[in-house]
C-alpha positions as CSV (number, residue, x, y, z in Angstrom):
1,M,-28.2,6.8,54.6
2,K,-29.0,9.5,56.7
3,V,-25.7,11.1,55.6
4,F,-27.2,11.2,52.1
5,I,-30.5,11.9,52.2
6,A,-29.1,15.2,54.4
7,R,-26.6,15.8,51.2
8,R,-28.9,15.5,48.5
9,L,-31.5,17.8,50.5
10,L,-28.6,20.6,50.6
11,Q,-28.0,19.5,47.2
12,M,-31.9,20.4,46.1
13,L,-32.2,23.4,48.0
14,F,-28.8,24.4,46.6
15,V,-30.4,23.7,42.3
16,M,-33.2,26.1,43.5
17,F,-32.1,28.9,44.3
18,G,-29.9,29.3,41.5
19,I,-32.8,28.4,39.5
20,S,-34.8,30.8,40.9
21,V,-32.0,33.5,40.4
22,L,-32.0,32.6,36.6
23,V,-35.5,32.4,36.3
24,F,-36.0,35.7,38.0
25,L,-32.9,37.2,35.4
26,I,-35.0,35.9,32.4
27,F,-37.7,37.7,33.4
28,F,-37.3,40.5,35.3
29,V,-33.5,41.7,33.1
30,T,-34.3,40.9,29.3
31,P,-32.5,43.7,27.6
32,G,-35.2,45.6,25.9
33,A,-38.0,44.5,27.6
34,D,-39.7,46.3,30.3
35,P,-40.9,43.8,33.3
36,A,-43.2,46.8,34.5
37,A,-44.9,47.1,31.3
38,R,-45.5,43.1,31.1
39,I,-46.7,43.2,34.6
40,A,-48.9,46.0,33.8
41,G,-50.6,44.1,30.4
42,R,-50.6,45.0,27.0
43,N,-52.1,48.6,26.7
44,A,-51.8,49.7,30.2
45,A,-52.1,53.0,31.1
46,P,-48.7,54.9,31.8
47,E,-50.3,56.0,35.1
48,T,-50.2,51.4,35.7
49,V,-47.3,51.5,34.1
50,A,-45.2,53.8,37.0
51,A,-47.6,51.6,40.2
52,V,-46.9,49.2,39.2
53,R,-43.1,49.5,38.9
54,R,-43.7,51.4,42.6
55,D,-45.5,48.1,43.8
56,F,-42.7,45.5,42.3
57,G,-39.9,47.3,43.5
58,L,-39.1,47.5,40.2
59,D,-36.9,50.9,40.9
60,R,-34.5,49.4,43.4
61,P,-31.7,47.4,42.7
62,L,-31.5,44.3,41.4
63,P,-30.5,42.2,44.4
64,V,-33.2,44.0,46.1
65,Q,-35.6,43.1,43.4
66,Y,-34.9,39.6,43.1
67,A,-35.1,39.3,47.4
68,A,-38.5,41.2,47.1
69,M,-39.9,39.1,44.3
70,M,-38.8,36.1,46.0
71,N,-40.6,37.2,49.2
72,R,-43.9,37.9,47.8
73,L,-43.5,34.1,46.2
74,F,-43.2,32.2,48.5
75,I,-43.3,33.9,52.2
76,T,-45.9,35.9,51.8
77,R,-47.3,34.5,49.3
78,D,-49.0,37.9,47.6
79,L,-47.6,38.1,44.5
80,S,-50.6,39.4,42.5
81,S,-51.4,40.2,38.4
82,F,-52.8,43.4,37.1
83,V,-53.7,41.2,34.7
84,T,-56.3,39.3,36.5
85,R,-57.2,42.6,38.8
86,G,-55.5,41.6,41.5
87,Q,-55.6,38.3,41.0
88,L,-53.1,36.1,44.1
89,V,-50.7,34.0,42.0
90,V,-49.6,31.2,44.3
91,P,-53.1,30.9,46.2
92,E,-54.2,30.1,41.9
93,I,-51.3,27.4,41.7
94,L,-52.3,25.6,45.2
95,A,-56.1,25.7,43.5
96,A,-54.7,24.1,40.2
97,A,-51.8,21.7,41.5
98,P,-54.3,19.2,43.0
99,V,-56.0,18.3,39.4
100,T,-52.3,17.7,37.6
101,L,-51.2,15.6,41.2
102,S,-54.7,13.8,41.0
103,L,-54.2,13.5,37.6
104,V,-51.1,12.2,37.0
105,I,-50.5,10.4,40.1
106,G,-53.3,8.1,38.6
107,A,-52.2,7.8,35.7
108,A,-48.3,6.8,36.8
109,V,-49.7,4.3,39.1
110,V,-51.7,2.5,35.9
111,W,-48.2,2.9,33.5
112,V,-45.7,1.6,36.2
113,A,-48.5,-1.3,36.9
114,G,-49.0,-2.2,33.2
115,A,-44.9,-1.2,32.1
116,V,-43.5,-3.6,35.0
117,V,-46.4,-6.3,33.7
118,L,-45.6,-6.5,30.1
119,G,-41.7,-5.8,30.7
120,V,-41.5,-9.0,32.7
121,T,-44.2,-11.1,30.7
122,A,-42.2,-10.3,27.6
123,A,-38.6,-10.9,28.9
124,A,-40.0,-14.3,30.3
125,T,-40.7,-14.7,27.0
126,R,-38.4,-13.2,24.6
127,G,-38.6,-14.3,21.5
128,S,-41.7,-15.9,21.6
129,F,-44.5,-15.5,19.9
130,I,-46.2,-13.4,23.5
131,D,-42.8,-11.6,23.5
132,K,-43.6,-10.0,19.8
133,G,-47.2,-9.4,20.0
134,L,-46.7,-7.6,23.6
135,M,-43.6,-5.1,22.0
136,A,-46.4,-4.8,19.0
137,V,-48.7,-3.5,21.4
138,A,-46.3,-1.6,23.1
139,L,-45.3,0.1,20.0
140,I,-48.9,1.2,19.2
141,G,-48.8,2.3,22.5
142,V,-46.2,4.7,21.8
143,S,-47.3,5.8,18.4
144,M,-51.0,7.2,19.6
145,P,-50.7,10.7,19.9
146,V,-51.7,11.5,23.8
147,F,-54.1,14.1,22.9
148,W,-55.6,11.0,19.8
149,V,-56.1,9.4,22.6
150,G,-57.8,11.1,24.6
151,E,-60.1,12.6,22.1
152,V,-61.1,8.9,20.9
153,M,-62.0,8.3,24.3
154,N,-63.9,11.0,24.8
155,L,-66.2,9.8,21.4
156,L,-66.9,7.2,22.5
157,S,-67.4,7.5,26.8
158,Q,-69.9,10.8,25.9
159,S,-71.0,10.3,22.9
160,R,-71.5,6.8,21.0
161,F,-71.6,4.4,24.2
162,H,-72.3,7.4,26.8
163,D,-76.1,5.8,26.9
164,T,-75.0,1.4,27.2
165,W,-74.2,-0.1,30.4
166,L,-70.5,0.3,28.9
167,F,-69.9,3.6,30.5
168,S,-73.0,5.2,31.3
169,W,-71.3,6.0,34.9
170,V,-69.1,8.3,33.0
171,P,-69.1,11.7,34.5
172,P,-69.9,15.0,32.4
173,L,-65.3,16.4,31.8
174,G,-64.5,18.0,34.6
175,Y,-62.8,17.4,38.3
176,I,-64.1,16.3,41.2
177,P,-62.1,17.3,44.2
178,F,-61.5,13.8,45.9
179,T,-62.6,15.1,49.7
180,Q,-66.4,16.4,47.9
181,D,-66.9,13.0,46.6
182,P,-64.0,9.9,46.2
183,W,-65.7,7.7,44.0
184,G,-66.9,10.6,41.9
185,W,-63.2,11.9,42.0
186,F,-62.2,7.7,40.5
187,R,-65.5,8.2,38.1
188,A,-63.9,11.3,36.7
189,L,-60.3,10.4,36.3
190,V,-60.1,7.0,35.4
191,I,-60.2,7.2,31.9
192,P,-58.2,10.2,31.9
193,W,-55.3,8.1,33.7
194,L,-55.9,5.9,31.4
195,S,-55.5,8.0,27.5
196,L,-51.9,9.4,29.3
197,A,-50.9,6.2,30.9
198,I,-50.9,4.1,27.2
199,L,-47.7,6.0,25.3
200,Y,-45.7,5.4,28.5
201,I,-46.9,1.3,29.4
202,G,-45.6,1.0,26.4
203,L,-42.1,3.3,26.4
204,Y,-41.7,1.4,30.0
205,G,-42.2,-2.0,29.0
206,R,-40.3,-1.9,26.2
207,V,-37.1,-0.4,27.8
208,L,-37.9,-2.8,31.1
209,R,-37.9,-5.9,29.0
210,T,-34.2,-4.9,27.4
211,N,-32.5,-4.0,30.6
212,I,-33.9,-7.3,32.2
213,I,-32.8,-9.5,29.2
214,E,-28.9,-8.3,29.6
215,A,-29.4,-8.6,33.6
216,Y,-30.1,-12.1,32.7
217,R,-26.2,-11.8,31.2
218,E,-25.0,-10.7,34.5
219,D,-22.6,-13.4,36.5
220,F,-25.1,-12.9,39.5
221,I,-27.6,-14.3,37.8
222,R,-25.9,-17.2,37.0
223,T,-24.7,-17.3,40.5
224,A,-28.6,-17.5,41.5
225,R,-29.3,-20.5,39.5
226,A,-26.4,-22.0,40.7
227,K,-27.6,-22.1,43.7
228,G,-30.9,-23.4,42.6
229,L,-33.5,-20.1,43.4
230,S,-36.6,-20.6,41.6
231,P,-37.1,-18.7,38.5
232,L,-39.4,-16.9,39.3
233,R,-37.6,-15.4,42.2
234,I,-34.5,-15.0,39.9
235,M,-36.8,-12.8,38.2
236,L,-38.7,-10.7,40.6
237,R,-35.7,-10.5,43.1
238,H,-32.6,-10.2,41.4
239,A,-33.3,-9.5,37.2
240,L,-36.2,-7.2,37.9
241,R,-34.7,-4.9,41.1
242,T,-31.4,-4.5,39.0
243,S,-33.3,-3.4,35.6
244,L,-35.7,-0.6,37.8
245,I,-32.2,1.7,37.8
246,P,-32.8,3.1,34.1
247,F,-36.7,2.6,35.2
248,V,-36.6,4.7,37.8
249,T,-34.8,7.8,36.6
250,M,-37.2,8.0,33.3
251,F,-40.0,8.0,36.1
252,G,-38.7,10.5,38.0
253,L,-38.4,12.6,35.1
254,D,-41.4,12.4,33.1
255,F,-43.1,12.6,36.2
256,G,-41.1,15.8,37.7
257,V,-42.1,17.2,34.2
258,L,-46.3,16.0,33.6
259,V,-47.0,17.4,37.4
260,G,-44.6,20.2,36.4
261,G,-47.4,21.3,33.4
262,T,-46.5,19.4,30.6
263,A,-49.9,17.4,31.1
264,L,-51.3,19.8,29.3
265,L,-53.3,17.9,26.2
266,T,-54.8,15.5,28.9
267,E,-55.4,18.1,31.0
268,V,-57.7,20.2,27.5
269,V,-59.3,17.3,26.7
270,F,-60.7,16.2,29.4
271,G,-61.4,19.3,30.7
272,L,-59.2,19.7,33.7
273,N,-58.3,23.3,35.1
274,G,-54.9,22.1,35.8
275,V,-51.0,23.6,36.1
276,G,-50.7,23.1,32.5
277,R,-54.3,24.6,31.9
278,M,-53.7,27.5,33.8
279,T,-50.0,27.9,32.4
280,Y,-51.0,28.1,29.0
281,R,-54.1,30.5,29.6
282,S,-51.3,33.1,31.3
283,L,-49.1,32.7,28.5
284,Q,-52.2,33.7,26.3
285,T,-52.8,36.8,28.2
286,L,-48.7,37.1,28.9
287,D,-49.5,37.2,32.8
288,L,-46.4,37.4,33.8
289,P,-46.4,36.9,37.6
290,L,-48.3,33.9,36.8
291,I,-46.0,33.0,34.1
292,L,-43.3,33.6,36.9
293,G,-45.0,31.2,39.4
294,T,-46.1,28.0,36.8
295,V,-42.0,28.3,35.7
296,M,-41.1,27.9,39.3
297,Y,-43.2,25.5,40.4
298,S,-42.4,23.4,37.4
299,S,-38.9,23.9,37.8
300,F,-39.0,22.6,41.6
301,S,-41.0,19.9,40.2
302,V,-38.5,18.0,38.4
303,V,-36.0,18.9,40.9
304,I,-37.5,17.0,43.8
305,A,-38.6,14.6,41.6
306,N,-34.7,13.9,41.0
307,A,-34.0,14.5,44.6
308,V,-37.0,11.7,44.9
309,V,-35.2,9.2,42.4
310,D,-32.3,9.5,44.1
311,V,-33.2,8.3,47.1
312,A,-34.8,5.2,45.6
313,Y,-31.6,4.4,44.5
314,V,-30.1,3.8,47.3
315,L,-33.3,1.5,48.2
316,I,-33.4,-0.6,45.2
317,D,-29.8,-1.0,44.5
318,P,-27.2,-2.0,47.7
319,R,-24.3,-1.3,45.3
320,V,-25.0,2.3,45.7
321,R,-24.9,1.9,49.6
322,A,-21.0,1.6,49.4
323,R,-20.5,4.4,47.6
């Protein structure tokens, strides 16, 4: 187990290094584009472009440029932007990351719990009206766009029924830090959690139901039945556990990209200044250092999430340990 984790960690670091090189080449070695002019911003004076080229070391050899950029991004963390008048990139990302993490982690807890309940219940009652009804509800959830669900929730909770007992507890749109007010943090995020999770509950629930039904056709389930194990234990201990492998794979990918900024629509609808919203603003202003920082952050989020998924495989499926 320790050897596997160490090997997977080394692989993760190697992939991160490759991503950093690739992103640097895309941003700074693109033919026909001057990275100094892009960093300086639109309509920058020639003196400003020259200062940027000198300050970022863009007049030096390419390996030196890469080393200097990675040093400023990860070690000294003093990479700044001329577009935002010298605002530091890394502190800005670190300030936005807790908002996105709070949104995605809470939504993940909701969608995993909801999907497991939905998938297990549907598989246990397969072919019945309960199964068909749950699958119809799941399909409706998958079909509803996140931004539309968020706007409807805002219309109900912030406007139409805000003064009623049903939604009078909902605070105005925005983010409340957990360290400042834990209860206010929960109240501000519970509706965004539900809005973001609805899509994934339906999708994951349908996938889990299919995997459990397929697991019931395996020989180990027949053996468990022959031993006289209860249906509940067979479902939870054997069928569900082996069916979680595709579930965990999907979760790792979706969680990584959401943390990396693809929860943009939810952040915009609910006024949350997270990484996705910050990336969108930086693209509008062509803030190259900030775009570089957010792209690296997003890529690393996916890589780390996949590494955690690989470790989870070993804990969930004993067959992986023997490989």
